[in-house]
N, C-alpha and C positions, 0 to 999 in steps of 0.2 A: 737337801733341794731337789725339788721333784723334776721329770720329765716336762712337768708347762711350765716349771721356770728355766730352762734350758735360754742359755742369751740367747735373741735371733739372729746373731753372727754368727751363731754355728749348725754348720750343715747336721739334719739327723740323721745323715747316717754316719757318720765321723762320733757319736754318742756312745759310749762301752761300759758298761759295767766294771767297771774294774776301780778296788780300792789297797794301794799297795801296801798297806800293812797290814792284809786279812789273806793270805795264804789263805784260810777257804778249808782249810782239816789237810792239805798237803803237809812234806817233810822235808821238803828240799828249797834252800831258800830260791835258787837259783836257777830250779826251774819254773819255779813264781814267775822270775823277769825274764826266762826266757822265754813264758807264753806272747806277751808282749809284742814278736815278731812275727807272729800270726797274723798282726793287727798295722792300721795304716802307719805311718812312719810318726806320723802326728795323730791322738784324738782328743777326746772330748769327756772327762768324769764327772757328774754331778755329786762325788765322794768331797767329801772337805768345803764345804763352800762350793764346790764347783770348781775344773782347774784343766789343762789342757798339759799333756801324756809327748813327752817327744820319746823314740820308740828306739832308735839306733844314732849309734856313734856320732856319726855323721854332725847332725842334728846337733842334736848336745853338744859336743865339741864349737861349734857355730854361736852354740846361745850364749856357752859361757865364754868367749874371747866375745862376742858382741856385747861390752857394759853399756855406750850408749844407749842404741835400744833396748836391751832386757835389763831388768834394774836390781840391785841386789838387796833393794826393802826388805824382801821380805825373803827370809833364807829357808822357808822349812814351810810345808802345807800340812793339817792349817796353819796359820803361821803363830809365830810365840807372843805372848800375848804382851809384849814389850818390845821395843826398836834392840837390835842386839851393839851397841859399840864394833865401832869395826866389820863384823863379817855383812851388817849388816848398810851399811852408810856406802855412796860411792861418791864418785872424783876425786876432788881436794883433801873434800875431810878425809876421805878412805886413807888414800896415800899418806896426811901426816898423819895421820893413826898409827899405820904399818911402819911408819921411822922413825916410831916412839921405841917398836919389840925389833924392830931391825938387827941391829945391835948383840939386845939377849939371843938370837938365831942365825950367826950367820958360823959360818965352817970355825972360826977360831974360837968363837966363843960352847961350839957344841962341842968343841977336841976336847976341850975342859970336859964335859959332860959325862964324858964316852969313858973315864975312871968312877964315874957313880954311876953310871948303869952298870957298870961290867961288876962293879963292887956288888952294887944291891939284888940282882942277877942273882951271883954265885951264894950272897947270902939267905935268902928266898929257896934258893935249892937245894941247901944243905939243912932247910930247916925241915925239909920231908921225903927226904932222899932215902935215909932211911926205912922209911913204912915203907913201899914198895909201889906208893899210890899217892894221888892227890889228884880233889876236885880243880881241876887247872882254872876253873876261872876265879873263883874268891879266892884262890890260895897264891897264883899269879896274877893272872891277866891284869885281877882290878889291878891288885900292888905295884904295880913295877910300876904303870907308866906316868898314875897320880902324886907317888911321892917323887920321882925327880919333877913335876912340876910344882911341887909343894916345896924343891928348893930353890929352883928360877925365881916365885915366889916370894922367898923368906915366911912362910909360913908354917907351926910352928906342925911337927910328926904327927903331936897328941890328938891332930884338928882331922886329920885323913882318912878313917872312915866316914867321920860326920862332913866333909866335903863332899866322900865316893858318893854315899847316896844321893848326896843334894844333882849330883852331876848326873849322874844313873835317872834319876825325876824330869829334871829337863831337859838330855839328851830321846832319854826309848819312849815317854810317857808320849801316848798321841791324847791324853785327857787335860786338857786345856788348864781343869781345878789343879792337877796334880801337878802340873807346869807352876803356875802360878804359888800355891805355896811354896815350889821349892824356890822360884828365884827371890820372895820373899824371906826364906831362912837363908841366902846367899848374901840377902842385903841387909839385912840385920849384923849379920857374921863383918859384915863389908866393914860396915859402917861405923857397929859398936868397937869392933875388934882390932880389924886391919888399919883405916885411915887417922885415927889418932894417935894410935903407935909411931905412925913415919914420919906422921907428921912433924912429931915432936922428935924424933929418930932419923929418918932418912938412912937407906942405903944402897945396895947394889944393886937392889932386888928389880923385878919388874913395876910391883907397885911407886916404888920409889920414885923411879922413870916416869911413870906416869902423872903423878902428882908434881910433879917437878916441869910436864912437858906444855908448853903451847899449840895452840892447832890456828885455823880461821884465822890468818892473819895477825894473832899474839894474842887472846884468849885461850886461857885455862881449859879443861876438862872441869864440863861440872860432880858434881859432886854424885847424880848421878850415873853420866858418864862415865865417871870412876868407876862406880859397882857394877854396873854392865859389863864393863871392861873383864874384871878379875869375875863374874859368873863364866862367860865367853870363852876364858885361859881356862878355868877349873876344870870345864865340860869337854872342851875343845880339847887339854891335853889330856886326859884321863881316855876319852869318847875313841879315839880313831886306830888310839895300839892297843888299848883293852881288848880292842874288838876283831883288827886286823889280829893281833898275837891267838888270840880264838881257833878262828881261819884255821892260819896257817898247823897250830898246834894238832886241831882236826884231822888237815889232812895230811897230816905225817902220820898223826898216830894212824890211818888206817889207807896207809899207800908204803907198805915197807920198802919196794925198791925204789923211790924219788929219798924215801928217809935214809936207808941204805946209799945211796949217792953222793951225797952231804958227812957224813962220816968218814966217807973214803976216801972225801977229797973236798974236802972245808973250801978250796977257791974256789969251786962251785954255789957257795955260797950270795954272796950278791947278785948272778945272773938267777936265781935259784931267787931269791924276794922279789924281784923285778916281775917276775914271771907267775907268782902265787897274789903278789899282789893284785896282778891283771887277773886272774882271774874269779878272786874274789874282792871285787870292788867292792865298799861300802857303802857308801853317800851315796840318798837320794834329796838332792835339795833343789830348790825353787828361784824361779826371777820373775819378776813382773814389767810386764809390757809395757815400756816408759810413753809411750805414743801410740795412735793407728797407727797400724803398718800392714799391711799387705807381706807375706812371708810362705812362701812355693804354693801360689796361688790360694792358700789360706785370708782368708782375715781378724787379727789381731786387734784387739781396742785395747785402749791405756787401760791396767791395772786388772787384765786378763793377768793367771798366774798360770805357770809354764812349770810341773812339774821333771827334773831330769834323773834320772834314777842312771845313775852309773852304773847300776849291777846288772842292766844291763845293757850296758854298753862294751864291759868287760866279756862277753860272749855274745858278739855281736859276730856272726858271719861274714858279713859282710866286711866287719874290718879285718876279722882276727883270722886266718884256716884254722877248722877245725876246734874252733873255740874252748870247746869243753876239755880238749886235754892238755895238762900241763908240761908243758915241756922246758926243758930249763937251760937250754939251747934254743931255743926261739931269739931268732931275729931282730923283732919289732918289737921294741919294749915302750912304747910310745903308750900312757893310760891318758883316762879321766881319774885317775888313783888322788890326786891331788885336786885337781880342777885343773881348770885352765882360768887366764886371763890376767885382768886385775888384782886375783881376786884369789891367784894361785895357793894354793894353802903356806905361808910363810913360816911353820912348823914344820917344812917336810921335811927338810934334813934330819933336824933333831928324830921325828919319829923311821926314818931310815935307820939313824945308825942305834936308836932302843932296838929293834930288830936283828937287826945284823948282829949287835953282843948279843942277844938274848939267843937266835939259833945260834955260833959260834960254843957259846957256854954251855947250853942245855946239853946239847948233841954232844957234849965230853964225858958229859958225867952222866945222861942216860943217852945212849945211843937206841934203846932198842922199847921204845912201848905201845903201848895201842889201848886201843878201849876197852874197858874193864869188863869182864864179862855179863852178861845178862843185864848192862845199863844202857841207854840209845843219849847220845848226847842232845840238847834239845838247843838250835839256831834257832835265827825269829826274824823277818823284815821289821825296816821299820826306817826312822832319818838316817838314821845309820843301823845297814845292817847289825848283828851281833850272835855271839855262842854265849847260850846264858848258864848251860849246862854240860860241862865236859872232863866227864872222869877218866880218868886212863890210870896205867900199872905199869910195872916193867920189873923187869930182875931182878935181885939187891944181892 
């Protein structure tokens, strides 16, 4: 989109050259998003087909909460090549699909998964503990959460590497061709490998529940919706926890005082987890204006897209005193980490459980660790910010 193509209802003084995935040579993801606080509370950028950008916690919370005025039918900029079942549905259809998943993410169900998460965490750590070093992203962060999701979905362990790459391409690529190819691979996998087996022999897994469910007044999910549902679960189940693991571990590797506090008093872990997630919000999601409307003196037209970069919400000084400081004793723990409103992440309890178990078991076994000398971690901005490379070492 060129300047001449800016919609007529967008004031020229509110147009900015901002691309949320382009850090333009910067090394700090959160410095990139903190720069938004020098801009108007809401502005417009021509990137990714043109969209509004909310820069403050207050507006992000209001937009995420109001699912009538702001639709979820496109949750990313640029939009995904297909409509994603559940997360890009609104109203009763979204509520019906959510009910299908709810039993799998209840506290009772998650408590049964906690032992799985704990045993898996211990096993992964023991696999590299004696080496005194690992590349944390590939050797731990990407493995732990997707293996748990594979268990929930009843998928075979040997398919994990294949689905891991698909998830990476769906969530982290901004190239529509790469995303489309990844969706096609997961569609083929679910259509040819998963659905026929579940229809022949249903089990207690999520896929079996989806196949047997009824929505929208009694109809079943279509095959296309089931396939999309599976893609969403595979991608979301991996990405949020894996990315958070990367930022938490990077922070603790670089901040010995905070790390030692948790080692000396593990009862701090729950509060520490909430605070570190506040500091390192991940999701940069979108909403679509459902009807022509006015918001805070701005004219929004039906179909306008609005980016909600929650990465900037967690470090908003208007919301949190001294927002860049990680304070395990911070009293205000309300965040937008898992969204807000009807689309708030249904897997948040499971995600917290996985992260808590990781901190408990890792710090028991590797209490002192740091960035490998001579190496530089790599973190990038995206639909979900992530740490791509994190080499760490510890004394054996």
